[in-house]
C-alpha positions as CSV (number, residue, x, y, z in Angstrom):
1,D,20.2,-1.6,-15.7
2,G,17.5,-4.5,-16.1
3,K,18.3,-6.0,-12.7
4,I,16.1,-6.1,-9.3
5,V,17.3,-3.0,-7.1
6,K,17.8,-4.2,-3.4
7,G,18.0,-1.9,-0.4
8,L,16.3,1.3,-1.5
9,S,15.0,3.3,1.1
10,M,11.5,4.9,1.0
11,E,12.8,8.2,0.1
12,E,14.9,6.7,-2.9
13,M,12.0,4.8,-4.1
14,A,9.8,8.0,-4.0
15,A,12.7,9.8,-5.6
16,S,12.6,7.2,-8.8
17,Y,8.7,7.7,-9.3
18,L,8.8,11.6,-9.1
19,E,11.6,10.9,-12.1
20,E,9.3,9.1,-14.0
21,I,6.4,11.7,-13.5
22,R,8.4,14.7,-14.2
23,S,9.8,13.4,-17.4
24,F,6.1,13.8,-18.9
25,Q,4.9,16.4,-16.5
26,P,8.0,18.9,-15.7
27,E,5.6,21.4,-13.5
28,G,3.2,21.4,-10.9
29,P,0.6,21.4,-9.7
30,Y,0.8,17.6,-9.1
31,Y,-2.0,15.1,-7.9
32,L,-0.5,12.5,-6.5
33,G,-2.0,9.1,-4.8
34,G,-1.1,5.7,-4.0
35,F,-2.8,2.6,-2.4
36,C,-1.6,1.1,1.1
37,L,2.4,1.3,1.0
38,G,2.0,3.6,-2.6
39,G,0.2,6.2,-0.4
40,S,3.4,6.6,1.8
41,L,5.3,7.0,-1.1
42,A,3.0,9.6,-2.8
43,L,3.2,11.8,0.5
44,L,7.4,11.5,0.2
45,A,7.0,12.5,-3.3
46,A,4.9,15.5,-2.4
47,Q,7.4,16.5,-0.2
48,Q,10.1,16.1,-2.1
49,L,8.6,18.1,-4.9
50,I,7.6,21.3,-2.3
51,E,11.1,21.2,-1.3
52,A,12.0,21.5,-5.1
53,G,9.4,24.7,-5.5
54,E,6.8,22.5,-7.2
55,E,3.2,23.1,-6.3
56,V,1.2,19.8,-5.0
57,A,-2.5,20.0,-5.3
58,L,-3.7,16.8,-3.7
59,V,-2.1,13.9,-2.0
60,I,-4.5,10.7,-2.1
61,M,-4.1,8.0,0.3
62,I,-5.8,5.0,-0.1
63,Q,-6.0,2.8,3.3
64,T,-2.3,3.5,3.8
65,T,-1.5,3.2,7.8
66,H,1.1,4.9,9.6
67,P,3.8,2.4,10.2
68,D,3.6,2.7,14.0
69,A,-0.2,1.6,13.8
70,I,0.4,-1.4,11.7
71,R,1.5,-3.3,14.8
72,F,-1.0,-4.5,17.4
73,K,-1.5,-2.9,20.9
74,P,1.3,-4.0,23.6
75,E,-2.0,-5.0,25.6
76,T,-3.3,-7.6,23.0
77,T,-2.2,-11.5,23.8
78,Q,-1.0,-13.8,21.2
79,M,-4.1,-15.4,21.1
80,Q,-6.2,-12.4,20.8
81,R,-3.9,-11.6,17.8
82,L,-4.5,-14.9,16.2
83,W,-8.5,-14.4,16.6
84,Y,-8.7,-10.9,15.1
85,S,-6.6,-11.7,12.1
86,T,-8.3,-15.2,11.7
87,S,-11.9,-13.6,12.1
88,K,-10.9,-10.6,9.3
89,R,-9.7,-13.2,7.0
90,I,-13.0,-15.4,7.3
91,D,-15.0,-12.3,6.6
92,L,-12.9,-11.0,4.0
93,E,-13.0,-14.6,2.2
94,M,-16.6,-14.6,2.6
95,E,-17.4,-11.4,1.3
96,N,-15.2,-12.0,-1.9
97,L,-17.0,-15.0,-2.3
98,S,-20.6,-13.3,-2.3
99,H,-19.4,-10.7,-4.5
100,R,-17.7,-12.9,-7.3
101,G,-19.0,-16.1,-6.7
102,W,-17.8,-20.0,-6.4
103,K,-15.1,-18.5,-9.5
104,Y,-13.3,-16.6,-6.6
105,I,-12.3,-20.1,-5.1
106,V,-10.6,-21.2,-8.0
107,E,-8.7,-18.0,-8.8
108,R,-8.1,-17.9,-4.9
109,G,-6.6,-21.3,-5.0
110,R,-4.8,-20.5,-8.0
111,H,-3.0,-17.3,-6.6
112,L,-1.9,-19.0,-3.1
113,W,-0.4,-22.1,-5.4
114,N,1.6,-19.6,-7.5
115,R,2.4,-17.7,-4.6
116,A,3.8,-20.7,-2.6
117,G,5.7,-21.4,-5.8
118,A,7.6,-18.1,-5.7
119,R,8.3,-18.5,-2.0
120,A,9.9,-21.6,-2.5
121,A,11.8,-20.3,-5.6
122,M,13.1,-17.6,-3.6
123,L,14.2,-19.9,-0.6
124,L,16.3,-22.1,-2.9
125,D,17.8,-18.5,-4.9
126,S,20.8,-17.0,-2.6
127,V,20.6,-13.3,-2.3
128,A,23.4,-13.0,-4.6
129,E,21.6,-15.2,-7.3
130,R,18.4,-12.9,-6.9
131,E,20.1,-9.9,-7.6
132,T,21.9,-11.1,-10.6
133,K,18.6,-12.5,-12.1
134,D,16.7,-10.6,-15.3
135,P,13.3,-9.5,-14.1
136,A,12.4,-9.9,-18.1
137,K,13.0,-13.3,-17.6
138,L,11.3,-14.1,-14.3
139,P,7.6,-15.0,-13.5
140,M,5.7,-12.0,-12.5
141,N,4.9,-13.7,-8.8
142,Y,8.4,-14.3,-8.2
143,I,9.4,-10.2,-8.7
144,L,6.0,-9.6,-6.5
145,E,7.2,-11.7,-3.7
146,V,10.7,-10.2,-3.9
147,L,9.1,-6.5,-4.4
148,G,7.3,-7.4,-0.9
149,V,10.2,-8.5,1.2
150,E,12.2,-5.2,-0.4
151,H,8.9,-2.8,0.8
152,E,8.2,-4.3,4.2
153,R,12.1,-3.6,4.9
154,A,11.7,-0.3,3.6
155,L,8.5,0.4,5.4
156,H,9.9,-0.9,8.7
157,E,12.9,1.8,8.4
158,F,10.4,4.7,7.4
159,V,10.1,7.5,9.6
160,P,7.4,9.9,8.1
161,R,8.1,13.3,8.8
162,P,5.1,16.3,8.8
163,Y,3.1,17.4,6.0
164,G,0.9,20.2,5.9
165,G,-0.7,20.2,2.4
166,D,-4.4,19.0,1.6
167,V,-4.8,15.2,1.8
168,V,-7.6,12.9,1.0
169,L,-7.4,9.5,3.1
170,F,-9.6,6.7,2.1
171,R,-9.9,4.0,4.8
172,A,-11.6,0.6,4.5
173,S,-14.4,0.3,6.6
174,K,-13.4,-3.2,8.2
175,Q,-10.0,-2.9,10.0
176,L,-8.3,-5.4,11.8
177,V,-9.1,-5.5,15.4
178,G,-6.5,-4.7,17.6
179,Q,-4.1,-2.6,16.0
180,N,-3.2,1.0,17.1
181,V,-5.5,2.6,14.0
182,D,-7.8,5.6,14.6
183,E,-9.8,7.6,12.3
184,I,-7.1,8.6,10.4
185,L,-5.0,5.3,10.5
186,G,-2.6,6.8,12.8
187,W,-1.5,10.1,10.8
188,K,-2.8,12.3,13.3
189,N,0.9,14.0,14.2
190,V,2.3,13.6,10.5
191,L,-0.8,15.3,8.6
192,T,-1.1,18.5,10.1
193,G,-2.9,20.5,6.9
194,H,-6.4,20.0,5.7
195,T,-7.1,16.2,5.7
196,D,-10.6,14.7,4.4
197,V,-11.0,11.1,5.7
198,C,-13.7,9.0,3.2
199,E,-14.7,5.5,4.5
200,I,-14.7,2.9,1.8
201,P,-17.0,-0.6,2.2
202,G,-14.9,-3.7,2.3
203,H,-11.4,-4.7,3.5
204,Q,-8.0,-3.2,2.7
205,Q,-7.7,-6.5,0.2
206,N,-11.2,-5.9,-1.6
207,M,-11.8,-1.9,-1.6
208,M,-10.2,-1.5,-4.9
209,S,-12.1,-4.4,-6.3
210,L,-15.7,-4.5,-7.5
211,P,-18.1,-3.4,-6.3
212,N,-16.5,-1.6,-3.7
213,A,-14.1,0.2,-6.1
214,V,-17.2,1.8,-7.8
215,K,-17.6,4.0,-4.5
216,L,-14.0,4.6,-4.3
217,G,-13.7,6.0,-8.0
218,T,-16.8,8.0,-7.4
219,E,-15.5,9.8,-4.5
220,I,-11.8,10.2,-5.8
221,T,-13.4,11.7,-9.0
222,S,-15.6,14.3,-6.9
223,R,-12.5,15.4,-5.3
224,L,-10.3,15.8,-8.3
225,K,-13.1,17.8,-9.8
């Protein structure tokens, strides 16, 4: 209806994606994948397809962490959490700078400025005002910030169910220290079928950027073949 839909669950989001997917591919086998939260949506979509009697050949989850594993371990202190987060951010920025040169600093500065402006606009708008805005007339930065808030809420409420199909899990080689992550990013009790874990160079934030994306693309292509 041309409005920003609020309050959707992860299951409802996945169903919405499936409606689009099945509009151009009515029958399986289906190959589904997503990055970060998108991987959880792909997993949910696969479950909904199977429940509808369709075949899902493969689910690809790219640096998708189980909601419970995103949190820091209870024993980590606030000082440790700050140190781990700061160290990871510094390493990420230095890696991006080495890959993309000084141009990255300009791009990063522009991104932070636009994001700050979008957040300020959101604070000034009431919830009712956000829901009545026409997305076609909104800056993309504003839309992405609203979606970020909605996605974080939905993920917090999400309780994954076991899945017995084939899954490929791509994980970044550099993970945030102190979290509950393991080799399978916390999905051990959920992914009960064959799970192929493949490590990609870099951090979550740049594993889909050059040059790391070359490795990711090669690995995905080999598995689709």
